[in-house]
C-alpha positions as CSV (number, residue, x, y, z in Angstrom):
1,M,-52.9,-9.5,-17.1
2,D,-50.0,-7.4,-16.2
3,Y,-48.5,-9.2,-13.8
4,L,-45.2,-7.6,-12.3
5,T,-45.2,-5.6,-16.1
6,N,-46.0,-1.7,-17.1
7,M,-45.1,-0.3,-13.9
8,P,-43.7,3.0,-14.4
9,T,-40.0,2.5,-14.4
10,D,-39.1,6.3,-12.2
11,V,-41.4,4.7,-9.3
12,I,-40.0,1.1,-9.2
13,N,-36.4,2.6,-9.5
14,E,-37.4,5.2,-6.7
15,H,-38.5,2.5,-4.2
16,G,-35.9,-0.1,-4.7
17,L,-37.9,-2.7,-6.2
18,Q,-36.1,-3.0,-9.4
19,K,-33.3,-5.3,-7.2
20,T,-36.6,-6.8,-6.0
21,L,-37.3,-7.9,-9.7
22,F,-33.8,-9.3,-9.8
23,T,-33.7,-11.0,-7.2
24,R,-36.9,-12.7,-8.5
25,R,-35.1,-13.3,-11.6
26,E,-32.2,-14.5,-10.5
27,T,-34.1,-16.7,-7.8
28,I,-36.3,-18.6,-11.0
29,Y,-33.0,-19.2,-12.6
30,L,-31.4,-20.9,-9.4
31,K,-35.2,-23.2,-8.7
32,H,-34.7,-24.2,-12.1
33,I,-30.9,-25.2,-12.1
34,M,-32.4,-26.9,-8.5
35,K,-35.5,-28.9,-10.3
36,N,-33.5,-30.5,-13.1
37,M,-30.8,-31.6,-11.4
38,F,-32.4,-32.9,-8.1
39,T,-35.9,-33.6,-9.1
40,Y,-35.1,-34.7,-13.0
41,G,-31.5,-35.7,-12.6
42,N,-29.3,-38.7,-11.7
43,E,-27.9,-39.3,-8.4
44,S,-24.9,-41.0,-9.7
45,D,-24.3,-38.3,-12.6
46,I,-24.5,-35.0,-9.9
47,E,-22.3,-37.0,-7.6
48,A,-19.7,-37.8,-9.9
49,K,-20.1,-34.3,-11.5
50,V,-19.4,-32.9,-8.0
51,Q,-16.5,-34.7,-7.5
52,E,-15.3,-33.3,-10.8
53,M,-15.4,-30.1,-9.1
54,Q,-13.7,-30.8,-6.3
55,F,-16.2,-30.3,-3.7
56,K,-16.0,-32.6,-0.8
57,S,-19.9,-33.7,-1.4
58,V,-22.8,-33.0,-2.5
59,F,-23.7,-31.6,0.4
60,R,-20.7,-29.3,0.8
61,Y,-22.1,-28.4,-3.4
62,M,-25.3,-27.8,-1.8
63,Q,-23.2,-25.5,0.7
64,F,-22.3,-23.6,-2.5
65,L,-26.4,-23.1,-3.5
66,T,-27.0,-22.0,-0.6
67,N,-25.1,-19.3,-0.4
68,K,-25.7,-18.3,-4.1
69,L,-29.0,-18.2,-3.4
70,R,-28.6,-15.7,-0.2
71,D,-25.9,-13.5,-2.0
72,I,-28.9,-12.9,-4.7
73,Y,-30.5,-11.0,-1.6
74,K,-27.5,-8.9,-1.3
75,F,-27.6,-7.1,-4.9
76,E,-26.8,-3.7,-4.8
77,R,-29.9,-1.5,-4.1
78,Y,-29.2,1.8,-5.2
79,F,-29.2,1.3,-9.5
80,D,-31.0,2.8,-12.0
81,V,-32.6,0.7,-15.0
82,P,-33.8,2.3,-18.0
83,D,-36.4,-0.2,-18.5
84,A,-38.1,-2.1,-15.5
85,D,-40.7,-4.1,-18.4
86,A,-37.3,-5.8,-19.2
87,I,-36.0,-7.2,-16.4
88,V,-39.3,-9.4,-16.3
89,K,-39.7,-9.6,-19.7
90,T,-36.4,-10.4,-21.0
91,G,-35.5,-13.8,-22.4
92,R,-31.8,-15.5,-22.5
93,D,-31.7,-16.2,-26.0
94,S,-29.6,-13.1,-26.5
95,I,-26.6,-12.7,-24.6
96,C,-25.6,-9.2,-25.4
97,T,-29.6,-8.3,-24.8
98,T,-28.8,-10.1,-21.6
99,L,-25.9,-8.8,-20.7
100,D,-27.2,-5.1,-21.3
101,L,-29.6,-5.9,-18.5
102,Y,-27.3,-7.2,-16.0
103,E,-24.9,-4.4,-16.7
104,P,-26.3,-2.1,-13.6
105,L,-25.3,-5.9,-11.5
106,K,-21.6,-5.5,-12.6
107,P,-21.3,-9.4,-14.2
108,L,-18.3,-11.0,-14.5
109,V,-17.8,-12.7,-18.4
110,I,-15.9,-15.8,-18.3
111,I,-14.9,-16.9,-22.0
112,D,-12.6,-19.9,-22.6
113,F,-9.9,-19.4,-25.5
114,D,-9.4,-22.1,-28.0
115,K,-11.8,-22.1,-30.5
116,T,-13.9,-19.4,-29.0
117,I,-11.4,-16.6,-28.9
118,T,-9.1,-18.0,-31.6
119,N,-12.0,-17.7,-33.7
120,K,-11.8,-14.3,-35.9
121,K,-15.5,-14.4,-35.7
122,F,-15.3,-13.9,-32.5
123,H,-13.5,-11.2,-32.1
124,S,-16.1,-8.2,-32.3
125,L,-18.0,-10.1,-29.7
126,Y,-14.8,-9.9,-27.5
127,Q,-14.4,-6.2,-27.9
128,W,-18.3,-5.1,-27.3
129,I,-18.0,-7.1,-23.9
130,A,-14.2,-6.0,-23.0
131,Q,-15.5,-2.2,-23.4
132,R,-18.0,-2.8,-20.9
133,F,-17.4,-5.6,-18.2
134,K,-15.1,-7.6,-16.6
135,I,-13.6,-10.1,-18.0
136,V,-11.7,-13.6,-17.0
137,I,-10.3,-16.4,-19.8
138,N,-10.3,-20.0,-18.1
139,S,-9.1,-22.1,-20.5
140,A,-7.4,-25.9,-20.7
141,N,-4.4,-24.5,-22.5
142,P,-1.3,-24.3,-20.5
143,D,0.4,-21.6,-22.0
144,K,-0.8,-18.3,-20.4
145,D,2.0,-16.5,-22.5
146,S,0.3,-17.5,-26.0
147,I,-2.8,-16.5,-25.0
148,Q,-1.7,-12.8,-24.0
149,K,0.2,-12.6,-27.7
150,Y,-2.7,-13.9,-29.2
151,L,-4.3,-11.0,-28.3
152,Q,-1.7,-8.6,-28.8
153,K,-1.7,-9.9,-32.3
154,H,-5.2,-9.1,-33.1
155,D,-5.5,-5.9,-30.8
156,L,-7.6,-7.6,-28.6
157,P,-8.5,-6.2,-25.0
158,L,-6.3,-8.1,-22.2
159,P,-8.8,-9.4,-19.7
160,Y,-8.9,-9.1,-15.8
161,A,-7.3,-12.0,-15.9
162,I,-5.9,-15.5,-17.5
163,Y,-6.0,-18.5,-16.5
164,A,-4.3,-21.4,-18.5
165,N,-4.9,-24.5,-17.0
166,K,-2.9,-27.7,-17.6
167,G,-6.2,-30.0,-19.1
168,K,-9.5,-30.0,-18.8
169,K,-10.1,-31.2,-14.7
170,K,-8.0,-28.3,-14.0
171,K,-10.2,-25.9,-16.2
172,I,-13.1,-27.2,-14.3
173,V,-11.7,-27.0,-11.0
174,K,-11.0,-23.3,-11.9
175,L,-14.6,-22.8,-13.0
176,K,-16.0,-23.9,-9.5
177,V,-13.0,-21.3,-7.9
178,I,-14.1,-18.2,-10.3
179,A,-17.6,-19.3,-9.2
180,S,-17.1,-19.0,-5.4
181,Q,-14.9,-16.0,-5.5
182,N,-17.6,-14.1,-7.6
183,I,-20.6,-15.1,-5.9
184,Y,-22.3,-12.1,-5.4
185,N,-21.9,-11.1,-8.8
186,P,-23.9,-12.7,-12.1
187,V,-21.6,-15.0,-13.9
188,F,-21.7,-15.5,-17.8
189,Y,-19.9,-18.2,-19.7
190,I,-18.7,-18.5,-23.0
191,D,-17.6,-21.7,-24.4
192,D,-17.5,-23.9,-27.3
193,E,-17.8,-27.2,-25.4
194,T,-21.0,-28.3,-24.2
195,E,-19.5,-30.6,-21.5
196,Y,-17.7,-27.5,-19.8
197,L,-21.3,-25.3,-19.9
198,E,-23.0,-28.6,-18.3
199,Y,-20.7,-27.7,-15.2
200,G,-21.3,-23.9,-15.4
201,V,-24.7,-24.1,-15.1
202,M,-24.2,-26.0,-12.3
203,L,-22.7,-23.3,-10.6
204,G,-25.3,-21.0,-11.4
205,M,-23.9,-19.3,-14.6
206,Y,-25.7,-18.2,-17.4
207,C,-24.0,-20.4,-19.9
208,Y,-23.4,-19.7,-24.0
209,Q,-22.5,-22.1,-26.5
210,Y,-20.1,-20.6,-29.2
211,R,-20.1,-22.0,-32.9
212,K,-17.0,-22.4,-35.5
213,T,-20.2,-20.6,-37.7
214,G,-19.6,-17.4,-35.3
215,K,-23.2,-18.1,-34.0
216,I,-24.1,-18.1,-30.3
217,Y,-26.8,-20.4,-28.0
218,N,-28.1,-20.1,-25.0
219,Y,-27.3,-23.4,-23.3
220,T,-28.8,-24.8,-19.9
221,I,-29.6,-28.5,-18.6
222,F,-32.9,-27.9,-18.5
223,Q,-35.5,-30.8,-19.4
224,K,-38.4,-29.0,-18.1
């Protein structure tokens, strides 16, 4: 069955259906997040994480998710895609492939610093991302100057912004702030620690764990 596939890409682009397919894709992802949190999740655990992100209540967090859902339908209308089938068929396993897919929607990429950017195996991926996408560094490392010096030393482009937070809690809160400020755009998040990535998923981000081996893996909280 060719459900939503094998349609002429030029026709899809001409009639704006590429936006419809992206909207469907994003809505499904957000639905999975909410299902795993509120159907399969633990109420006290959710409340604790919501407080950690400094939402005033679970109700305020639900307002954020509702606004995220509403803004999915405000994606740019006038753009072309090279292959309409890719919007339906592309998985999330490869961050490069997924970023390629989302490039017309101008995604933001959040990257951790310590053990991610500081792993030299990551440098080529950082260069590739920096050439095409807006990068924000969000780190628990409090020394912004040392982050900048490291980038300059290794000839890595400076990002759009560097957030040098003093510790874990401020890093988590800054994730929420970044998500709230970029609610109209898809957001990708790369970190070596799954604890932070879990918050990223709760905020509707596409999350990837970077490991010291140089491998990068799609990360979700999905049980089903």
